[in-house]
CHARMM-style PDB file with segment names, atoms N, HN, CA, C and O in Angstrom:
ATOM      1  N   MET     1     -41.169  78.132  62.763  1.00  0.00      PROA
ATOM      2  CA  MET     1     -40.205  77.127  62.426  1.00  0.00      PROA
ATOM      3  C   MET     1     -40.955  75.803  62.101  1.00  0.00      PROA
ATOM      4  O   MET     1     -41.887  75.424  62.810  1.00  0.00      PROA
ATOM      5  N   ASN     2     -40.516  75.092  60.983  1.00  0.00      PROA
ATOM      6  HN  ASN     2     -39.759  75.400  60.407  1.00  0.00      PROA
ATOM      7  CA  ASN     2     -41.225  73.964  60.633  1.00  0.00      PROA
ATOM      8  C   ASN     2     -41.007  72.702  61.712  1.00  0.00      PROA
ATOM      9  O   ASN     2     -40.072  72.639  62.510  1.00  0.00      PROA
ATOM     10  N   LYS     3     -41.974  71.803  61.577  1.00  0.00      PROA
ATOM     11  HN  LYS     3     -42.734  71.854  60.929  1.00  0.00      PROA
ATOM     12  CA  LYS     3     -41.853  70.501  62.249  1.00  0.00      PROA
ATOM     13  C   LYS     3     -40.749  69.758  61.789  1.00  0.00      PROA
ATOM     14  O   LYS     3     -40.440  69.883  60.604  1.00  0.00      PROA
ATOM     15  N   LEU     4     -40.071  68.972  62.550  1.00  0.00      PROA
ATOM     16  HN  LEU     4     -40.322  68.870  63.512  1.00  0.00      PROA
ATOM     17  CA  LEU     4     -38.965  67.981  62.161  1.00  0.00      PROA
ATOM     18  C   LEU     4     -39.794  66.718  61.621  1.00  0.00      PROA
ATOM     19  O   LEU     4     -40.842  66.362  62.159  1.00  0.00      PROA
ATOM     20  N   LYS     5     -39.287  66.134  60.616  1.00  0.00      PROA
ATOM     21  HN  LYS     5     -38.436  66.424  60.178  1.00  0.00      PROA
ATOM     22  CA  LYS     5     -40.001  64.918  59.989  1.00  0.00      PROA
ATOM     23  C   LYS     5     -39.364  63.694  60.702  1.00  0.00      PROA
ATOM     24  O   LYS     5     -38.156  63.669  60.940  1.00  0.00      PROA
ATOM     25  N   THR     6     -40.147  62.744  61.015  1.00  0.00      PROA
ATOM     26  HN  THR     6     -41.128  62.765  60.822  1.00  0.00      PROA
ATOM     27  CA  THR     6     -39.696  61.482  61.335  1.00  0.00      PROA
ATOM     28  C   THR     6     -39.427  60.510  60.322  1.00  0.00      PROA
ATOM     29  O   THR     6     -40.214  60.491  59.376  1.00  0.00      PROA
ATOM     30  N   ASN     7     -38.467  59.691  60.325  1.00  0.00      PROA
ATOM     31  HN  ASN     7     -37.827  59.706  61.094  1.00  0.00      PROA
ATOM     32  CA  ASN     7     -38.203  58.818  59.198  1.00  0.00      PROA
ATOM     33  C   ASN     7     -39.104  57.594  59.578  1.00  0.00      PROA
ATOM     34  O   ASN     7     -38.966  56.979  60.636  1.00  0.00      PROA
ATOM     35  N   GLN     8     -40.023  57.301  58.640  1.00  0.00      PROA
ATOM     36  HN  GLN     8     -40.135  57.801  57.781  1.00  0.00      PROA
ATOM     37  CA  GLN     8     -41.035  56.392  59.006  1.00  0.00      PROA
ATOM     38  C   GLN     8     -40.562  54.952  58.848  1.00  0.00      PROA
ATOM     39  O   GLN     8     -41.087  54.063  59.518  1.00  0.00      PROA
ATOM     40  N   SER     9     -39.549  54.688  57.948  1.00  0.00      PROA
ATOM     41  HN  SER     9     -39.122  55.411  57.403  1.00  0.00      PROA
ATOM     42  CA  SER     9     -38.978  53.296  57.780  1.00  0.00      PROA
ATOM     43  C   SER     9     -38.357  53.100  59.124  1.00  0.00      PROA
ATOM     44  O   SER     9     -38.715  52.099  59.745  1.00  0.00      PROA
ATOM     45  N   ILE    10     -37.494  53.889  59.662  1.00  0.00      PROA
ATOM     46  HN  ILE    10     -37.203  54.702  59.157  1.00  0.00      PROA
ATOM     47  CA  ILE    10     -36.952  53.625  60.918  1.00  0.00      PROA
ATOM     48  C   ILE    10     -38.046  53.461  62.137  1.00  0.00      PROA
ATOM     49  O   ILE    10     -37.939  52.641  63.048  1.00  0.00      PROA
ATOM     50  N   CYS    11     -38.984  54.288  61.992  1.00  0.00      PROA
ATOM     51  HN  CYS    11     -39.071  54.955  61.252  1.00  0.00      PROA
ATOM     52  CA  CYS    11     -39.940  54.310  63.000  1.00  0.00      PROA
ATOM     53  C   CYS    11     -40.632  52.933  63.038  1.00  0.00      PROA
ATOM     54  O   CYS    11     -40.864  52.492  64.164  1.00  0.00      PROA
ATOM     55  N   LYS    12     -40.973  52.236  62.044  1.00  0.00      PROA
ATOM     56  HN  LYS    12     -40.784  52.594  61.130  1.00  0.00      PROA
ATOM     57  CA  LYS    12     -41.519  50.982  61.747  1.00  0.00      PROA
ATOM     58  C   LYS    12     -40.676  49.816  62.336  1.00  0.00      PROA
ATOM     59  O   LYS    12     -41.189  48.883  62.954  1.00  0.00      PROA
ATOM     60  N   ARG    13     -39.327  49.943  62.095  1.00  0.00      PROA
ATOM     61  HN  ARG    13     -38.911  50.701  61.594  1.00  0.00      PROA
ATOM     62  CA  ARG    13     -38.415  48.857  62.391  1.00  0.00      PROA
ATOM     63  C   ARG    13     -37.756  48.781  63.758  1.00  0.00      PROA
ATOM     64  O   ARG    13     -37.186  47.753  64.123  1.00  0.00      PROA
ATOM     65  N   PHE    14     -37.843  49.995  64.603  1.00  0.00      PROA
ATOM     66  HN  PHE    14     -38.306  50.830  64.307  1.00  0.00      PROA
ATOM     67  CA  PHE    14     -37.310  50.045  65.739  1.00  0.00      PROA
ATOM     68  C   PHE    14     -38.362  50.616  66.879  1.00  0.00      PROA
ATOM     69  O   PHE    14     -39.360  51.262  66.561  1.00  0.00      PROA
ATOM     70  N   LYS    15     -38.077  50.353  68.016  1.00  0.00      PROA
ATOM     71  HN  LYS    15     -37.266  49.827  68.275  1.00  0.00      PROA
ATOM     72  CA  LYS    15     -38.889  50.741  69.188  1.00  0.00      PROA
ATOM     73  C   LYS    15     -38.166  51.313  70.224  1.00  0.00      PROA
ATOM     74  O   LYS    15     -37.061  50.853  70.511  1.00  0.00      PROA
ATOM     75  N   VAL    16     -38.687  52.350  70.884  1.00  0.00      PROA
ATOM     76  HN  VAL    16     -39.585  52.724  70.651  1.00  0.00      PROA
ATOM     77  CA  VAL    16     -38.098  53.067  71.888  1.00  0.00      PROA
ATOM     78  C   VAL    16     -38.681  52.589  73.200  1.00  0.00      PROA
ATOM     79  O   VAL    16     -39.909  52.564  73.279  1.00  0.00      PROA
ATOM     80  N   THR    17     -37.948  52.203  74.255  1.00  0.00      PROA
ATOM     81  HN  THR    17     -36.950  52.223  74.191  1.00  0.00      PROA
ATOM     82  CA  THR    17     -38.573  52.000  75.512  1.00  0.00      PROA
ATOM     83  C   THR    17     -38.731  53.030  76.414  1.00  0.00      PROA
ATOM     84  O   THR    17     -38.325  54.128  76.033  1.00  0.00      PROA
ATOM     85  N   SER    18     -39.271  52.950  77.634  1.00  0.00      PROA
ATOM     86  HN  SER    18     -39.601  52.058  77.944  1.00  0.00      PROA
ATOM     87  CA  SER    18     -39.409  54.082  78.477  1.00  0.00      PROA
ATOM     88  C   SER    18     -38.165  54.536  79.014  1.00  0.00      PROA
ATOM     89  O   SER    18     -38.090  55.662  79.506  1.00  0.00      PROA
ATOM     90  N   ASN    19     -37.094  53.697  78.962  1.00  0.00      PROA
ATOM     91  HN  ASN    19     -37.155  52.783  78.562  1.00  0.00      PROA
ATOM     92  CA  ASN    19     -35.645  54.175  79.487  1.00  0.00      PROA
ATOM     93  C   ASN    19     -34.904  54.767  78.232  1.00  0.00      PROA
ATOM     94  O   ASN    19     -33.726  55.091  78.381  1.00  0.00      PROA
ATOM     95  N   PHE    20     -35.497  54.932  77.020  1.00  0.00      PROA
ATOM     96  HN  PHE    20     -36.454  54.669  76.899  1.00  0.00      PROA
ATOM     97  CA  PHE    20     -34.968  55.504  76.025  1.00  0.00      PROA
ATOM     98  C   PHE    20     -33.781  54.575  75.445  1.00  0.00      PROA
ATOM     99  O   PHE    20     -32.730  55.056  75.019  1.00  0.00      PROA
ATOM    100  N   LYS    21     -34.042  53.293  75.472  1.00  0.00      PROA
ATOM    101  HN  LYS    21     -34.896  52.902  75.817  1.00  0.00      PROA
ATOM    102  CA  LYS    21     -33.268  52.348  74.851  1.00  0.00      PROA
ATOM    103  C   LYS    21     -33.923  51.976  73.510  1.00  0.00      PROA
ATOM    104  O   LYS    21     -35.151  51.914  73.452  1.00  0.00      PROA
ATOM    105  N   ILE    22     -33.140  51.717  72.395  1.00  0.00      PROA
ATOM    106  HN  ILE    22     -32.143  51.767  72.441  1.00  0.00      PROA
ATOM    107  CA  ILE    22     -33.828  51.537  71.100  1.00  0.00      PROA
ATOM    108  C   ILE    22     -33.512  49.967  70.887  1.00  0.00      PROA
ATOM    109  O   ILE    22     -32.398  49.451  70.968  1.00  0.00      PROA
ATOM    110  N   LEU    23     -34.840  49.264  70.572  1.00  0.00      PROA
ATOM    111  HN  LEU    23     -35.745  49.684  70.506  1.00  0.00      PROA
ATOM    112  CA  LEU    23     -34.986  47.936  70.512  1.00  0.00      PROA
ATOM    113  C   LEU    23     -34.966  47.608  68.992  1.00  0.00      PROA
ATOM    114  O   LEU    23     -35.556  48.347  68.204  1.00  0.00      PROA
ATOM    115  N   ARG    24     -34.266  46.467  68.560  1.00  0.00      PROA
ATOM    116  HN  ARG    24     -33.787  45.867  69.201  1.00  0.00      PROA
ATOM    117  CA  ARG    24     -34.207  46.122  67.083  1.00  0.00      PROA
ATOM    118  C   ARG    24     -34.532  44.613  66.984  1.00  0.00      PROA
ATOM    119  O   ARG    24     -34.496  43.908  67.993  1.00  0.00      PROA
ATOM    120  N   ARG    25     -34.820  44.167  65.885  1.00  0.00      PROA
ATOM    121  HN  ARG    25     -34.850  44.739  65.066  1.00  0.00      PROA
ATOM    122  CA  ARG    25     -34.863  42.708  65.522  1.00  0.00      PROA
ATOM    123  C   ARG    25     -33.657  42.315  64.914  1.00  0.00      PROA
ATOM    124  O   ARG    25     -32.961  43.122  64.298  1.00  0.00      PROA
ATOM    125  N   LYS    26     -33.330  40.999  65.061  1.00  0.00      PROA
ATOM    126  HN  LYS    26     -33.895  40.344  65.562  1.00  0.00      PROA
ATOM    127  CA  LYS    26     -31.941  40.494  64.507  1.00  0.00      PROA
ATOM    128  C   LYS    26     -32.272  40.128  62.979  1.00  0.00      PROA
ATOM    129  O   LYS    26     -33.399  39.868  62.557  1.00  0.00      PROA
ATOM    130  N   SER    27     -31.126  40.155  62.249  1.00  0.00      PROA
ATOM    131  HN  SER    27     -30.210  40.367  62.592  1.00  0.00      PROA
ATOM    132  CA  SER    27     -31.172  39.754  60.802  1.00  0.00      PROA
ATOM    133  C   SER    27     -31.092  38.389  60.576  1.00  0.00      PROA
ATOM    134  O   SER    27     -31.159  37.623  61.537  1.00  0.00      PROA
ATOM    135  N   CYS    28     -30.962  37.980  59.468  1.00  0.00      PROA
ATOM    136  HN  CYS    28     -30.908  38.602  58.686  1.00  0.00      PROA
ATOM    137  CA  CYS    28     -30.730  36.433  58.861  1.00  0.00      PROA
ATOM    138  C   CYS    28     -31.906  35.610  59.390  1.00  0.00      PROA
ATOM    139  O   CYS    28     -31.640  34.510  59.874  1.00  0.00      PROA
ATOM    140  N   LYS    29     -33.171  36.019  59.352  1.00  0.00      PROA
ATOM    141  HN  LYS    29     -33.387  36.912  58.958  1.00  0.00      PROA
ATOM    142  CA  LYS    29     -34.275  35.214  59.749  1.00  0.00      PROA
ATOM    143  C   LYS    29     -35.326  34.966  58.597  1.00  0.00      PROA
ATOM    144  O   LYS    29     -36.348  34.300  58.758  1.00  0.00      PROA
ATOM    145  N   SER    30     -34.951  35.594  57.384  1.00  0.00      PROA
ATOM    146  HN  SER    30     -34.121  36.136  57.253  1.00  0.00      PROA
ATOM    147  CA  SER    30     -36.027  35.606  56.523  1.00  0.00      PROA
ATOM    148  C   SER    30     -36.085  34.494  55.449  1.00  0.00      PROA
ATOM    149  O   SER    30     -37.123  34.117  54.905  1.00  0.00      PROA
ATOM    150  N   HSD    31     -34.823  34.009  55.209  1.00  0.00      PROA
ATOM    151  HN  HSD    31     -33.980  34.316  55.651  1.00  0.00      PROA
ATOM    152  CA  HSD    31     -34.674  32.680  54.105  1.00  0.00      PROA
ATOM    153  C   HSD    31     -33.592  32.013  54.441  1.00  0.00      PROA
ATOM    154  O   HSD    31     -32.840  32.433  55.320  1.00  0.00      PROA
ATOM    155  N   LEU    32     -33.370  30.861  53.768  1.00  0.00      PROA
ATOM    156  HN  LEU    32     -33.980  30.519  53.054  1.00  0.00      PROA
ATOM    157  CA  LEU    32     -32.379  29.915  53.895  1.00  0.00      PROA
ATOM    158  C   LEU    32     -32.229  29.404  55.421  1.00  0.00      PROA
ATOM    159  O   LEU    32     -31.151  29.354  56.013  1.00  0.00      PROA
ATOM    160  N   LEU    33     -33.447  29.043  55.952  1.00  0.00      PROA
ATOM    161  HN  LEU    33     -34.323  29.084  55.471  1.00  0.00      PROA
ATOM    162  CA  LEU    33     -33.556  28.712  57.305  1.00  0.00      PROA
ATOM    163  C   LEU    33     -33.334  27.183  57.602  1.00  0.00      PROA
ATOM    164  O   LEU    33     -33.242  26.679  58.721  1.00  0.00      PROA
ATOM    165  N   GLN    34     -33.259  26.472  56.257  1.00  0.00      PROA
ATOM    166  HN  GLN    34     -33.334  26.882  55.348  1.00  0.00      PROA
ATOM    167  CA  GLN    34     -33.196  24.951  56.546  1.00  0.00      PROA
ATOM    168  C   GLN    34     -31.809  24.548  56.977  1.00  0.00      PROA
ATOM    169  O   GLN    34     -31.603  23.524  57.628  1.00  0.00      PROA
ATOM    170  N   LYS    35     -30.806  25.433  56.573  1.00  0.00      PROA
ATOM    171  HN  LYS    35     -30.974  26.265  56.044  1.00  0.00      PROA
ATOM    172  CA  LYS    35     -29.411  25.049  56.977  1.00  0.00      PROA
ATOM    173  C   LYS    35     -28.998  25.660  58.355  1.00  0.00      PROA
ATOM    174  O   LYS    35     -27.865  25.463  58.794  1.00  0.00      PROA
ATOM    175  N   LYS    36     -29.833  26.330  58.969  1.00  0.00      PROA
ATOM    176  HN  LYS    36     -30.753  26.489  58.612  1.00  0.00      PROA
ATOM    177  CA  LYS    36     -29.525  26.914  60.201  1.00  0.00      PROA
ATOM    178  C   LYS    36     -30.053  25.970  61.391  1.00  0.00      PROA
ATOM    179  O   LYS    36     -31.115  25.352  61.321  1.00  0.00      PROA
ATOM    180  N   SER    37     -29.247  25.937  62.407  1.00  0.00      PROA
ATOM    181  HN  SER    37     -28.384  26.439  62.464  1.00  0.00      PROA
ATOM    182  CA  SER    37     -29.680  25.094  63.558  1.00  0.00      PROA
ATOM    183  C   SER    37     -30.819  25.648  64.184  1.00  0.00      PROA
ATOM    184  O   SER    37     -31.133  26.827  64.021  1.00  0.00      PROA
ATOM    185  N   SER    38     -31.522  24.779  64.967  1.00  0.00      PROA
ATOM    186  HN  SER    38     -31.268  23.821  65.099  1.00  0.00      PROA
ATOM    187  CA  SER    38     -32.798  25.121  65.759  1.00  0.00      PROA
ATOM    188  C   SER    38     -32.380  26.141  66.690  1.00  0.00      PROA
ATOM    189  O   SER    38     -33.123  27.106  66.870  1.00  0.00      PROA
ATOM    190  N   LYS    39     -31.117  26.034  67.397  1.00  0.00      PROA
ATOM    191  HN  LYS    39     -30.513  25.250  67.251  1.00  0.00      PROA
ATOM    192  CA  LYS    39     -30.672  26.925  68.493  1.00  0.00      PROA
ATOM    193  C   LYS    39     -30.541  28.456  67.941  1.00  0.00      PROA
ATOM    194  O   LYS    39     -30.937  29.449  68.551  1.00  0.00      PROA
ATOM    195  N   ARG    40     -29.890  28.445  66.629  1.00  0.00      PROA
ATOM    196  HN  ARG    40     -29.568  27.639  66.134  1.00  0.00      PROA
ATOM    197  CA  ARG    40     -29.578  29.685  65.982  1.00  0.00      PROA
ATOM    198  C   ARG    40     -30.807  30.309  65.745  1.00  0.00      PROA
ATOM    199  O   ARG    40     -30.913  31.509  66.000  1.00  0.00      PROA
ATOM    200  N   LYS    41     -31.922  29.559  65.215  1.00  0.00      PROA
ATOM    201  HN  LYS    41     -31.835  28.585  65.008  1.00  0.00      PROA
ATOM    202  CA  LYS    41     -33.131  30.266  64.776  1.00  0.00      PROA
ATOM    203  C   LYS    41     -33.876  30.680  65.951  1.00  0.00      PROA
ATOM    204  O   LYS    41     -34.584  31.686  65.919  1.00  0.00      PROA
ATOM    205  N   ARG    42     -33.754  29.974  66.962  1.00  0.00      PROA
ATOM    206  HN  ARG    42     -33.179  29.157  66.987  1.00  0.00      PROA
ATOM    207  CA  ARG    42     -34.423  30.540  68.356  1.00  0.00      PROA
ATOM    208  C   ARG    42     -33.754  31.666  68.957  1.00  0.00      PROA
ATOM    209  O   ARG    42     -34.406  32.356  69.741  1.00  0.00      PROA
ATOM    210  N   ASN    43     -32.539  31.963  68.709  1.00  0.00      PROA
ATOM    211  HN  ASN    43     -32.009  31.402  68.072  1.00  0.00      PROA
ATOM    212  CA  ASN    43     -31.861  33.077  69.257  1.00  0.00      PROA
ATOM    213  C   ASN    43     -32.139  34.367  68.373  1.00  0.00      PROA
ATOM    214  O   ASN    43     -32.000  35.519  68.783  1.00  0.00      PROA
ATOM    215  N   LEU    44     -32.562  33.994  67.069  1.00  0.00      PROA
ATOM    216  HN  LEU    44     -32.674  33.057  66.736  1.00  0.00      PROA
ATOM    217  CA  LEU    44     -32.695  35.105  66.244  1.00  0.00      PROA
ATOM    218  C   LEU    44     -34.199  35.613  66.473  1.00  0.00      PROA
ATOM    219  O   LEU    44     -34.580  36.646  65.922  1.00  0.00      PROA
ATOM    220  N   ARG    45     -34.969  34.926  67.229  1.00  0.00      PROA
ATOM    221  HN  ARG    45     -34.659  34.087  67.676  1.00  0.00      PROA
ATOM    222  CA  ARG    45     -36.377  35.522  67.535  1.00  0.00      PROA
ATOM    223  C   ARG    45     -36.255  36.680  68.665  1.00  0.00      PROA
ATOM    224  O   ARG    45     -37.125  37.534  68.839  1.00  0.00      PROA
ATOM    225  N   ARG    46     -35.151  36.594  69.347  1.00  0.00      PROA
ATOM    226  HN  ARG    46     -34.444  35.901  69.206  1.00  0.00      PROA
ATOM    227  CA  ARG    46     -35.065  37.680  70.469  1.00  0.00      PROA
ATOM    228  C   ARG    46     -34.831  39.138  69.892  1.00  0.00      PROA
ATOM    229  O   ARG    46     -34.170  39.339  68.873  1.00  0.00      PROA
ATOM    230  N   VAL    47     -35.378  40.038  70.568  1.00  0.00      PROA
ATOM    231  HN  VAL    47     -35.915  39.875  71.395  1.00  0.00      PROA
ATOM    232  CA  VAL    47     -35.259  41.319  70.282  1.00  0.00      PROA
ATOM    233  C   VAL    47     -33.840  41.746  70.969  1.00  0.00      PROA
ATOM    234  O   VAL    47     -33.481  41.197  72.010  1.00  0.00      PROA
ATOM    235  N   SER    48     -33.043  42.763  70.327  1.00  0.00      PROA
ATOM    236  HN  SER    48     -33.335  43.209  69.481  1.00  0.00      PROA
ATOM    237  CA  SER    48     -31.856  43.069  71.041  1.00  0.00      PROA
ATOM    238  C   SER    48     -31.992  44.649  71.043  1.00  0.00      PROA
ATOM    239  O   SER    48     -32.884  45.287  70.483  1.00  0.00      PROA
ATOM    240  N   ILE    49     -30.860  45.192  71.835  1.00  0.00      PROA
ATOM    241  HN  ILE    49     -30.135  44.674  72.290  1.00  0.00      PROA
ATOM    242  CA  ILE    49     -30.843  46.596  71.968  1.00  0.00      PROA
ATOM    243  C   ILE    49     -29.692  47.152  71.146  1.00  0.00      PROA
ATOM    244  O   ILE    49     -28.593  46.602  71.074  1.00  0.00      PROA
ATOM    245  N   VAL    50     -30.030  48.302  70.520  1.00  0.00      PROA
ATOM    246  HN  VAL    50     -30.923  48.748  70.578  1.00  0.00      PROA
ATOM    247  CA  VAL    50     -28.991  48.974  69.628  1.00  0.00      PROA
ATOM    248  C   VAL    50     -27.875  49.563  70.622  1.00  0.00      PROA
ATOM    249  O   VAL    50     -28.167  50.142  71.668  1.00  0.00      PROA
ATOM    250  N   HSD    51     -26.653  49.363  70.203  1.00  0.00      PROA
ATOM    251  HN  HSD    51     -26.416  48.893  69.353  1.00  0.00      PROA
ATOM    252  CA  HSD    51     -25.508  49.705  70.979  1.00  0.00      PROA
ATOM    253  C   HSD    51     -25.451  51.312  71.044  1.00  0.00      PROA
ATOM    254  O   HSD    51     -25.837  52.104  70.184  1.00  0.00      PROA
ATOM    255  N   LEU    52     -24.883  51.573  72.256  1.00  0.00      PROA
ATOM    256  HN  LEU    52     -24.569  50.930  72.955  1.00  0.00      PROA
ATOM    257  CA  LEU    52     -24.857  53.105  72.479  1.00  0.00      PROA
ATOM    258  C   LEU    52     -24.037  53.892  71.476  1.00  0.00      PROA
ATOM    259  O   LEU    52     -24.287  55.067  71.209  1.00  0.00      PROA
ATOM    260  N   ASN    53     -22.995  53.161  70.901  1.00  0.00      PROA
ATOM    261  HN  ASN    53     -22.792  52.206  71.117  1.00  0.00      PROA
ATOM    262  CA  ASN    53     -22.169  53.913  69.788  1.00  0.00      PROA
ATOM    263  C   ASN    53     -23.087  54.151  68.564  1.00  0.00      PROA
ATOM    264  O   ASN    53     -22.915  55.160  67.880  1.00  0.00      PROA
ATOM    265  N   ASP    54     -23.966  53.339  68.294  1.00  0.00      PROA
ATOM    266  HN  ASP    54     -24.106  52.520  68.850  1.00  0.00      PROA
ATOM    267  CA  ASP    54     -24.966  53.542  67.212  1.00  0.00      PROA
ATOM    268  C   ASP    54     -26.175  54.350  67.413  1.00  0.00      PROA
ATOM    269  O   ASP    54     -26.869  54.727  66.469  1.00  0.00      PROA
ATOM    270  N   LYS    55     -26.439  54.630  68.705  1.00  0.00      PROA
ATOM    271  HN  LYS    55     -25.875  54.324  69.471  1.00  0.00      PROA
ATOM    272  CA  LYS    55     -27.695  55.293  69.021  1.00  0.00      PROA
ATOM    273  C   LYS    55     -27.721  56.781  68.546  1.00  0.00      PROA
ATOM    274  O   LYS    55     -28.806  57.349  68.418  1.00  0.00      PROA
ATOM    275  N   GLY    56     -26.533  57.425  68.280  1.00  0.00      PROA
ATOM    276  HN  GLY    56     -25.652  56.963  68.384  1.00  0.00      PROA
ATOM    277  CA  GLY    56     -26.431  58.766  67.785  1.00  0.00      PROA
ATOM    278  C   GLY    56     -26.958  58.846  66.334  1.00  0.00      PROA
ATOM    279  O   GLY    56     -27.465  59.875  65.888  1.00  0.00      PROA
ATOM    280  N   ASN    57     -26.819  57.746  65.645  1.00  0.00      PROA
ATOM    281  HN  ASN    57     -26.407  56.910  66.007  1.00  0.00      PROA
ATOM    282  CA  ASN    57     -27.443  57.840  64.320  1.00  0.00      PROA
ATOM    283  C   ASN    57     -28.950  57.894  64.154  1.00  0.00      PROA
ATOM    284  O   ASN    57     -29.474  58.168  63.075  1.00  0.00      PROA
ATOM    285  N   PHE    58     -29.638  57.618  65.275  1.00  0.00      PROA
ATOM    286  HN  PHE    58     -29.213  57.395  66.152  1.00  0.00      PROA
ATOM    287  CA  PHE    58     -31.106  57.569  65.352  1.00  0.00      PROA
ATOM    288  C   PHE    58     -31.591  58.899  65.805  1.00  0.00      PROA
ATOM    289  O   PHE    58     -32.760  59.215  65.582  1.00  0.00      PROA
ATOM    290  N   ILE    59     -30.728  59.751  66.465  1.00  0.00      PROA
ATOM    291  HN  ILE    59     -29.779  59.494  66.647  1.00  0.00      PROA
ATOM    292  CA  ILE    59     -31.236  60.970  66.948  1.00  0.00      PROA
ATOM    293  C   ILE    59     -31.854  61.955  65.817  1.00  0.00      PROA
ATOM    294  O   ILE    59     -32.873  62.582  66.106  1.00  0.00      PROA
ATOM    295  N   ASN    60     -31.304  62.098  64.622  1.00  0.00      PROA
ATOM    296  HN  ASN    60     -30.476  61.589  64.388  1.00  0.00      PROA
ATOM    297  CA  ASN    60     -31.845  62.871  63.721  1.00  0.00      PROA
ATOM    298  C   ASN    60     -32.986  62.205  63.065  1.00  0.00      PROA
ATOM    299  O   ASN    60     -33.905  62.903  62.636  1.00  0.00      PROA
ATOM    300  N   SER    61     -33.015  60.879  62.942  1.00  0.00      PROA
ATOM    301  HN  SER    61     -32.269  60.312  63.290  1.00  0.00      PROA
ATOM    302  CA  SER    61     -34.146  60.089  62.185  1.00  0.00      PROA
ATOM    303  C   SER    61     -35.353  59.983  63.120  1.00  0.00      PROA
ATOM    304  O   SER    61     -36.468  59.878  62.608  1.00  0.00      PROA
ATOM    305  N   LEU    62     -35.223  60.003  64.422  1.00  0.00      PROA
ATOM    306  HN  LEU    62     -34.318  60.088  64.838  1.00  0.00      PROA
ATOM    307  CA  LEU    62     -36.294  60.000  65.358  1.00  0.00      PROA
ATOM    308  C   LEU    62     -36.428  61.208  66.185  1.00  0.00      PROA
ATOM    309  O   LEU    62     -36.129  61.097  67.374  1.00  0.00      PROA
ATOM    310  N   PRO    63     -36.843  62.380  65.726  1.00  0.00      PROA
ATOM    311  CA  PRO    63     -36.454  63.647  66.495  1.00  0.00      PROA
ATOM    312  C   PRO    63     -37.432  63.761  67.787  1.00  0.00      PROA
ATOM    313  O   PRO    63     -37.156  64.525  68.712  1.00  0.00      PROA
ATOM    314  N   TYR    64     -38.533  62.989  67.783  1.00  0.00      PROA
ATOM    315  HN  TYR    64     -38.757  62.368  67.031  1.00  0.00      PROA
ATOM    316  CA  TYR    64     -39.432  63.157  68.898  1.00  0.00      PROA
ATOM    317  C   TYR    64     -39.496  62.028  69.964  1.00  0.00      PROA
ATOM    318  O   TYR    64     -40.382  61.997  70.817  1.00  0.00      PROA
ATOM    319  N   PHE    65     -38.488  61.086  69.865  1.00  0.00      PROA
ATOM    320  HN  PHE    65     -37.768  61.112  69.171  1.00  0.00      PROA
ATOM    321  CA  PHE    65     -38.474  59.956  70.749  1.00  0.00      PROA
ATOM    322  C   PHE    65     -38.034  60.344  72.228  1.00  0.00      PROA
ATOM    323  O   PHE    65     -38.346  59.592  73.153  1.00  0.00      PROA
ATOM    324  N   ASN    66     -37.380  61.398  72.439  1.00  0.00      PROA
ATOM    325  HN  ASN    66     -37.127  62.008  71.688  1.00  0.00      PROA
ATOM    326  CA  ASN    66     -37.112  61.623  73.864  1.00  0.00      PROA
ATOM    327  C   ASN    66     -37.927  62.635  74.596  1.00  0.00      PROA
ATOM    328  OT1 ASN    66     -37.723  62.843  75.792  1.00  0.00      PROA
TER     329      ASN     66
END
């Protein structure tokens, strides 16, 4: 049987914790930062967790994460 292939683009953008939670970075931080408030930009620095409803989409792309 062949090995399953990991989606490398997803592997670079997301990180799996020891409790099998998937961490992601927030969007809207790349450009047009002048009009955004400091508080909003500061909150965009944080890492957030992928919602449980979306976690199923990552199972096929990251076959060896569990």
